Structures are given as structure tokens and as C-alpha cells.
C-alpha positions in Angstrom: 0.0 0.0 0.0 1.6 3.3 -1.0 2.4 5.7 1.8 1.8 9.4 1.1 4.4 11.6 2.7 3.0 14.5 4.8 4.1 17.9 3.7 4.3 20.9 5.9 3.8 24.5 4.9 3.4 27.8 6.7 -0.2 28.6 7.9 -2.2 30.7 5.5 -5.2 33.0 6.3 -7.4 30.1 5.3 -5.8 28.0 8.0 -6.1 30.8 10.6 -9.2 32.7 9.6 -9.6 34.6 12.8 -5.9 35.5 13.1 -5.9 36.5 9.4 -8.8 38.8 10.0 -7.2 40.3 13.1 -3.9 41.0 11.2 -5.8 42.6 8.3 -7.9 44.9 10.6 -5.0 45.8 12.9 -2.9 46.6 9.9 -5.4 48.7 8.0 -6.6 50.7 11.1 -3.1 51.8 12.2 -2.1 52.7 8.6 -5.2 54.9 8.1 -4.8 56.4 11.6 -1.2 57.2 11.0 -1.6 58.8 7.6 -4.8 60.8 8.7 -3.2 62.2 11.9 0.0 62.9 10.0 -1.6 65.0 7.3 -4.0 66.8 9.6 -1.1 67.3 12.1 1.0 68.9 9.4 -1.6 71.5 8.6 -2.2 72.3 12.3 1.5 72.5 13.1 2.1 75.0 10.3 -0.9 77.1 11.2 0.5 78.3 14.5 4.1 79.6 14.4 4.3 82.1 17.2 7.5 82.2 19.2 9.2 80.3 20.7 8.3 78.1 17.7 11.3 77.9 15.4 10.1 77.8 11.9 13.4 76.7 10.6 13.1 73.6 12.8 9.3 73.1 12.5 9.2 72.9 8.7 11.7 70.1 8.2 10.2 68.2 11.2 6.7 68.4 9.7 8.0 67.4 6.3 9.8 64.4 7.7 6.8 63.3 9.9 4.4 63.8 7.0 6.6 61.8 4.6 7.0 59.1 7.3 3.2 58.9 7.8 2.6 58.3 4.1 5.4 55.8 3.9 4.1 54.0 7.1 0.6 53.7 5.6 1.8 52.4 2.2 4.3 50.0 3.7 1.8 48.7 6.3 -1.0 48.1 3.7 1.4 46.3 1.3 3.5 44.2 3.7 2.0 44.6 7.1 3.4 46.3 10.2 6.7 44.7 11.2 9.2 45.5 13.9 11.2 48.1 12.0 8.1 50.1 11.2 7.1 50.2 14.9 10.6 51.1 16.0 10.8 53.9 13.4 7.4 55.3 14.4 8.3 55.3 18.1 11.8 56.8 17.4 10.5 59.7 15.3 7.6 60.5 17.8 10.0 60.4 20.7 12.4 62.8 19.0 9.5 65.1 18.1 8.2 65.1 21.7 11.7 66.1 23.0 11.7 69.0 20.6 8.2 70.1 21.8 9.4 73.5 23.3 10.4 74.7 19.7 7.6 73.0 17.7 4.4 73.9 19.6 3.3 77.4 20.6 2.5 77.9 24.3 -1.1 79.0 23.6 -2.0 75.7 22.0 -0.1 73.4 24.3 -2.6 73.1 27.2 -5.6 70.8 27.1 -3.8 68.0 25.3 -5.0 69.4 22.0 -1.7 70.1 20.3 -0.6 68.3 17.2 2.2 66.6 19.1 -0.2 65.4 21.8 -2.3 63.7 19.0 0.9 62.3 17.4 2.0 60.8 20.7 -1.4 59.2 21.3 -1.5 57.8 17.8 1.9 56.3 18.2 1.3 54.5 21.5 -2.1 53.1 20.3 -0.6 51.9 17.1 2.3 50.3 18.9 0.0 48.2 21.2 -2.1 47.1 18.2 0.9 46.0 16.0 3.6 44.7 18.3 3.8 42.1 21.1 3.2 43.5 24.6 6.8 42.9 25.7 7.9 45.5 23.1 4.8 47.7 22.7 4.4 48.6 26.4 8.0 49.8 26.8 7.5 51.8 23.6 4.4 53.4 25.1 6.3 54.3 28.2 9.2 55.8 26.2 6.8 58.0 24.2 5.1 59.0 27.4 8.3 60.0 29.1 9.5 62.0 26.1 6.2 63.9 26.0 6.4 64.7 29.7 10.0 65.9 29.4 9.1 68.0 26.3 6.0 69.6 27.9 7.9 70.3 31.1 10.7 72.0 29.2 8.1 74.1 27.4 7.2 75.5 30.8 3.8 73.6 31.2 4.2 70.9 33.9 0.4 70.6 34.2 0.2 69.6 30.6 3.2 67.3 31.1 1.4 65.4 33.9 -2.0 65.4 32.4 -1.2 64.1 28.9 1.4 61.7 30.4 -1.4 60.2 32.4 -3.5 60.0 29.3 -0.8 58.3 27.4 -0.3 55.8 30.2 -4.1 55.0 30.2 -4.1 54.7 26.4 -1.0 52.4 26.5 -2.6 50.1 29.2 -6.1 50.0 27.7 -4.8 49.3 24.2 -2.4 46.7 25.4 -5.0 44.9 27.5 -7.6 45.0 24.7 -5.1 43.7 22.1 -4.0 40.9 24.5 -7.5 39.8 25.2 -8.4 39.9 21.5 -5.2 37.9 20.6 -6.1 35.2 23.1 -9.6 34.9 22.0 -8.5 34.8 18.4 -5.9 32.2 19.0 -8.5 30.1 20.8 -10.9 30.4 17.9 -8.1 29.4 15.4 -7.2 26.4 17.6 -10.9 25.4 17.6 -11.0 25.8 13.9 -7.8 23.8 13.4 -9.2 21.0 15.7 -12.4 21.0 13.6 -10.4 20.7 10.4 -8.3 17.9 11.9 -11.4 16.0 13.0 -13.0 16.6 9.7 -9.9 15.2 7.9 -9.8 12.2 10.2 -13.5 11.6 9.6 -13.0 11.7 5.8 -10.0 9.3 6.1 -12.0 7.0 8.3 -15.0 7.2 6.0 -12.8 6.5 3.0 -11.2 3.6 4.7 -14.6 2.2 5.7 -15.9 2.6 2.1 -12.7 0.8 0.8 -13.3 -2.0 3.2 -16.9 -2.3 2.3 -16.0 -2.3 -1.4 -13.4 -5.0 -0.8 -15.8 -7.1 1.2 -18.4 -6.7 -1.5 -15.9 -7.8 -4.2 -15.0 -10.8 -2.1 -18.6 -11.7 -1.4 -19.7 -11.3 -5.0 -16.8 -13.1 -6.6 -14.7 -15.8 -4.8 -17.1 -16.5 -1.9 -20.1 -16.7 -4.3 -18.3 -19.0 -6.7 -17.1 -21.3 -3.9 -20.5 -21.4 -2.4 -22.2 -22.3 -5.7 -19.6 -25.0 -6.3 -20.2 -26.4 -2.9 -24.0 -26.4 -3.6 -23.4 -28.0 -7.0 -25.0 -25.0 -8.8 -21.9 -24.6 -11.0 -20.7 -27.7 -12.7 -17.0 -28.2 -12.6 -14.6 -28.5 -14.2 -16.3 -26.7 -17.0 -15.8 -23.7 -19.4 -18.4 -21.8 -17.4 -16.5 -22.3 -14.2 -13.2 -21.3 -15.8 -14.8 -18.2 -17.2 -16.3 -17.3 -13.8 -13.0 -17.8 -12.0 -11.3 -15.6 -14.6 -13.8 -12.9 -14.1 -13.4 -13.1 -10.3 -9.7 -12.9 -10.5 -9.9 -9.9 -12.9 -12.2 -8.1 -10.5 -10.0 -8.7 -7.4 -6.7 -7.8 -9.1 -8.0 -4.6 -10.9 -6.8 -1.4 -9.3 -9.2 0.1 -6.8 -9.7 3.3 -8.7 -10.4 1.4 -11.9 -13.2 -0.5 -10.1 -14.6 2.5 -8.4 -14.5 4.9 -11.4 -16.4 3.4 -14.4 -16.2 5.3 -17.7 -18.1 8.5 -17.7 -21.1 9.2 -19.8 -24.5 7.5 -20.3 -24.7 3.7 -20.5 -27.4 1.4 -21.8 -28.6 -0.3 -18.6 -30.5 -3.0 -20.5 -27.3 -4.1 -22.2 -25.4 -4.1 -18.9 -28.1 -6.4 -17.4 -27.9 -8.8 -20.3 -24.2 -9.0 -19.6 -25.0 -10.0 -16.0 -27.3 -12.7 -17.2 -24.6 -14.0 -19.5 -22.4 -14.4 -16.4 -24.9 -16.8 -15.0 -25.7 -19.3 -17.7 -26.7 -21.9 -15.2 -29.7 -19.8 -14.0 -32.7 -19.5 -16.4 -34.2 -16.1 -16.1 -37.3 -14.6 -17.8 -36.2 -11.0 -18.6 -38.2 -8.0 -19.6 -35.7 -5.2 -20.2 -37.0 -1.9 -21.4 -34.3 0.2 -23.2 -32.9 2.6 -20.6 -29.9 4.9 -20.4 -28.3 5.9 -17.1 -25.0 7.4 -15.9 -22.2 4.8 -16.0 -21.7 4.7 -12.2 -25.5 4.1 -11.7 -25.5 1.3 -14.3 -22.6 -0.3 -12.5 -24.4 -0.2 -9.2 -27.7 -1.5 -10.6 -26.0 -4.3 -12.6 -23.8 -5.5 -9.7 -26.7 -5.4 -7.3 -28.7 -7.5 -9.8 -25.8 -9.9 -10.0 -25.7 -10.2 -6.2 -29.5 -10.9 -6.1 -29.2 -13.5 -8.9 -26.3 -15.1 -7.1 -28.4 -15.4 -4.0 -31.0 -17.2 -6.1 -28.4 -19.7 -7.4 -27.2 -20.4 -3.8 -30.4 -20.4 -1.9 -33.2 -21.1 -4.4 -31.9 -23.2 -7.3 -34.4 -24.5 -9.8 -37.0 -21.7 -9.1 -38.6 -19.4 -11.6 -36.8 -16.1 -11.8 -37.9 -12.9 -13.5 -35.9 -9.8 -14.2 -37.7 -6.6 -15.1 -36.3 -3.2 -16.0 -38.7 -0.2 -16.5 -39.1 3.5 -15.9 -41.7 4.2 -13.3 -42.6 7.9 -13.0 -39.3 9.7 -12.5 -37.3 6.6 -11.4 -35.5 3.7 -13.0 -36.7 0.5 -11.4 -35.2 -3.0 -11.6 -36.9 -6.0 -10.0 -35.5 -9.5 -9.4 -38.2 -11.9 -8.3 -38.2 -15.7 -7.6 -40.8 -18.1 -6.4 -38.4 -20.0 -4.1 -38.7 -20.8 -0.4 -38.2 -17.2 0.7 -36.8 -16.1 4.1 -37.3 -13.5 6.8 -35.1 -10.5 6.1 -35.2 -9.6 9.8 -33.3 -12.7 10.7 -30.3 -12.2 8.5 -27.2 -11.8 10.7 -25.6 -8.4 10.7 -22.3 -9.8 9.5 -23.8 -11.1 6.2 -22.9 -8.9 3.2 -25.2 -10.2 0.6 -28.2 -7.9 1.3 -26.6 -5.3 3.5 -23.6 -4.3 1.3 -23.8 -6.0 -2.1 -27.3 -4.7 -2.7 -28.4 -2.0 -0.2 -25.0 -0.5 0.4 -24.1 -0.4 -3.3 -27.4 1.3 -4.2 -27.1 3.8 -1.4 -23.6 4.7 -2.6 -25.1 5.4 -6.1 -27.9 7.6 -4.7 -30.6 5.0 -5.0 -32.3 2.5 -2.7 -33.1 -1.2 -2.5 -36.1 -2.9 -1.0 -36.2 -6.7 -0.2 -39.6 -8.3 0.2 -39.6 -11.9 1.3 -41.2 -14.3 3.7 -40.9 -18.1 4.3 -42.7 -19.9 1.5 -43.6 -16.7 -0.4 -40.5 -16.2 -2.6 -38.3 -13.1 -2.8 -38.6 -9.8 -4.6 -35.7 -7.4 -4.7 -36.6 -3.9 -6.0 -33.8 -1.5 -7.0 -34.8 2.1 -7.6 -32.8 5.1 -8.8 -34.4 8.5 -9.0 -33.8 9.8 -12.5 -33.7 13.5 -11.7 -32.4 14.4 -15.2 
């Protein structure tokens, strides 16, 4: 049996749907927040240039921060937010905060409404959303300290304390919110991975069970059926008929599994397939009424092999009885009936381990999308009705 080597590959957004959505959202939001605050901040910064603001310093700083904001947004949306992008954002914001006495006019500094206050808040929030807590929290503390130093140097210790407290709250809240979301998302992705694993295992188990059932059906319908009929004297031996039957059995058992389970595609004349089945059992006289009928190849295979199993049961259990085979279309269904006037039996007493009715007939028809009914009683013969709904 060939062994398929397992391959490993990095997880994709399809493997981690919740994590992928989290990454997408917490990349787009920081990018848009950074570019929006950067552009608006540039306009506000240049609007108030009263001393001690140094225009010669303010203009290049605003140009650098604006260019950085645009680059940050483009880079984040294209490749995500990595460590270097977070480090660069924190470094530039920290430097700007330390230069606060020469970048922000005293009249707009109080009330945490200056453009540098907004820049600092944006940076600490973005850092918590895009970096692990072990790096983002120290980054938030660094920006907070730089702003407090800059505001104090600008002669406004109240603003230094007030907005420093705001930055600390923003750092803590954003860090906790992000940590909780990451844990929840990781849990959701683990649950999804477990579901996928269980689903794959179920598919493998179902495939293995179907392969086992197919193998058991093949054994039951070929070698075991032939040996049983030989033991009952239903097949004379040695004879050309026995040789032909053994050859057909051997061909079925040695054929590749995919060749047996995948008959040629396209419509097949079911009446011709049933005549082929009758030719495989020359020892059994059958009165046949076969209406011309075309069905898909896999359906024809299931119906024909189910009929073969039913006729083999007649040879084994009711030799010498009158047997009829009928094929017809009834309403929107294709119906095949095999009936005999033999001794009959009670279907409820058939042991569960017997494959004749359960797998070779009912199981095969269920796999093809049809159904099988077996009507029998002691002394009343047996009728096997195979039905496939022709929805086309």
C-alpha cells in the first residue's frame, strides 16, 4: 500500500481565519490612523508659528513626519506592520516630543490638543495594536516619558502630567484590549484547526470504511459466491463456465481500486449491462423484460452489480426456481426488479455480518444515490426492488 508523505507549509489566512482577519484589521486601522493624523497634524502644526516656535526647525520636522506617515501607511497596507516600522514610528515620535518647546506654541499646548499630543497618542495606540506587549508597552512608556519631558521643558508641567497620564491609560487599555483579542482569536483558530483535523480524520475513516466495504463486496460477489455455488453443485466443474467465472473473479480482485470504483463517464445502456450480467450466470434460467434505458455509468454499474448479487443469492439459496428480471421506468425513477418463487426467508433474521443484502445490494445502491427494498417471507418467494431517481 503506498504511503503518502505528509508535507508541511506555513499557515495561511485560510488555516487561521480569525488570526488573518485580526492581522488585516490591525494593519489597516493603524495605517489609516497614522496617515490621517500625519496629514492633519502637518496642517495644524504649520498654522500656529508664534514664538518660541522655530520655523526653521518646524518645517523640516513636519515634512519628515508627513513623509513618514505616508510611507508608514503604504508599507503597512502592502506588507503589514513589522518590527522596523514600529521602531521607526516610536523613534520619530519620541524625538519630536523632546523638541516640543520649539515645535508647539504655548497658547495651543494646554488641554492635550496640540498636534504633538495627538501624534504621541496615535503612536502609543498603534504600537499596542501592531507589536507584542513585551515591546509595545515599553515603547508606550518611552513616548510618554519623552512627551512629559518636552512639555515640562516648554514650561507647562500641568500639561506634562495630564497628557502623560492620558498616554499611560491609552497604553494600558490598548495593550489589554489587544492581548484579550489575541487570546480569543488564538482560541478560535485552535478550535477551527481542531475542527479541520477532526473533519480530515472523519474523511479518512469514511474513505477507509468505504474501501473496506467495497473490498468485502468484491470478495462476497466473486470468490465466496463462486465457492458457495460450487459447494452447492450449482456450478458444474470442471467446465468452461467455471473457468470463465473464476477468470472474471480474478480480474475483479486484481484490478486497481480506482479502476473498479470509477467506471467510464457518460451514459450507459442499462438493459445491455443487465444482459451482460445474465450471460455471467448461464446456469440460471431467467425470464427477462428489459426496457431500453440509459443511465450514468456509475449508476449502471451499481444496478448491474446489485442484480448480479441478487441472482447469485437465487443460485445459492433457491436453485431451480422461476426467476424474472424486469427493467422499466416508473414515473421519474429507474426500477429494476428481481423476483423468484423460491422458499423465501425472513429478512429480519439475516445476521448483521452477512454482506449479501446489506452491502452487495443495499450498500451499493445507497452509494449510487438509490435505494433497495427486499420483500420476502418463508414460503412466499423473494422480490428485490432496486430504484434510482432519474432527476435528469
